[in-house]
N, C-alpha and C positions, 0 to 999 in steps of 0.2 A: 469613150469611157467603157470598160468592162466590169461586170460586177456580177456576183453569185454564182463563179463559175465552178463547177466541182469535176471530179474525176471518177471514174468507175472502170472495172476491167471485168471481163468475162471470159470462161472458157469452156470449150465443148470436147473434152476428151474422157475417155475412160480406158480402163484396162481391158484386153483381150479382145480389140476390135480388128475384126478382118483387114488384111491388107489395103482391100478397095475400098474401105470406109473412108470418110474424110475426117481429119483432124483439124482443128481449128486453134491457131494461136490464141494465148492468153492476152487479149488487146482490149481496149475500149476506143470508142471514137467519139466525135460530136458531129452530129447532122446540122448543117447551116440552113436556115430560112431567110431568104431576101425578101422584106415587106418593102414595096415601092408605094408612095402615096402621090395619089393624081388629085392635081388641084392646088388651093393655096394652103401650104403647109406652114405658113408663117406662125399660125395659131396654134401648132401643134408643139407641147411641151414636153410629152411623155406618150410612151407606149407600151402597152403590155401585151404578152402572148398568152392566152388561157388555154389550157389543157384539162377539159371537163370544168370542176370547179376550180381549180387551182391557177392563179395566173402569176406570170414572171415578169419582170423580177419582183420577187417578194419584198412588201411595205418594210417587212422585218425580218430580215435573215435570221434563222437558229444561230445560236451563238455556239451550241452544245454539238454541231456537226449532224445533228439528226435528219435534216433534209438534203444532205450531201448528195445522196443520189437521185433526188429530184431535181437538180440544180440545172437553172437554165441560164445562159449569160445573154445580156443584151450591149449592143454595141452601137452607137449612133453617129452617123455621119455627121459632118460640118452642116451640109445643107440641109438637114432634118427631113427631107423628102426620102430617104432610102435608112432603113433600120435592119440591121442583122442579129438574127436570134441564133445560138448555137443550143441545140438540145442534145442532150449525152444520150446518145443511142436511140432516140424517139424520132419515128415518122410517121406522126397521125396522118389519117387520112383527111381529117379536118380540124382548123384549129379556130379558135377566135380571137381576133386583133382588135385593140380596144386603144382609142388615141384619146389623149386629154390635154386641156388646157393649162396654163399656168395655175391657177386656182384650181385644180382639180377635178376641174368639171367633164365628163365625157363628151367627147363630139362624136364618134365613133364606136361601133359594136358589130363587128361583121364577122361572121363565119366564111372561112377560105378554105379551098382544097389547093393545098401546095404543089401538087403533081410531082410529087420526089422522083428523082433520079440518083442511083448509085454512081459514086464519083470514085470509089477505089473500092478494096476488099475483094470478096469474090460472091458468086450467088449462094455458094454453100455457107459461108462463114458469115455473110454480111458484111458491111464495111459503111464509110460514111457516105451520106446522101447530100444531095442539093435540092431546094426546094424555092419557088418565088411565089409570091402573091401580092395582088395590088388592092389597096384602099381607095375609095373615092371620095373625095373629102366634101 
């Protein structure tokens, strides 16, 4: 199930650049964070990824599109032991991963460092990154 997905575009161009300057295409991308649960994940019903005070997916997404630029999607695998988050051009050094049971009780609240690595694009213009984190239950 994929929810809360948004799109963004960014460009880095300006008139009058010297021939040696880098001009980046107008593109947008998602960075992918895979969170693996270690231990008995049978009781985990939900997971949220928190960037500062904001946690995703949001309980009630905005209907007016105002939070489109902040969208984060989450996809859950059938095993429930691995969750994948798609972050729109974000690659924060640290994120908080929270897991919940079916009643909404928080089971874990862990600060993790994904260890991002770029998987596309270029050093000058950026591009998609992939990160991994493990949460022990």
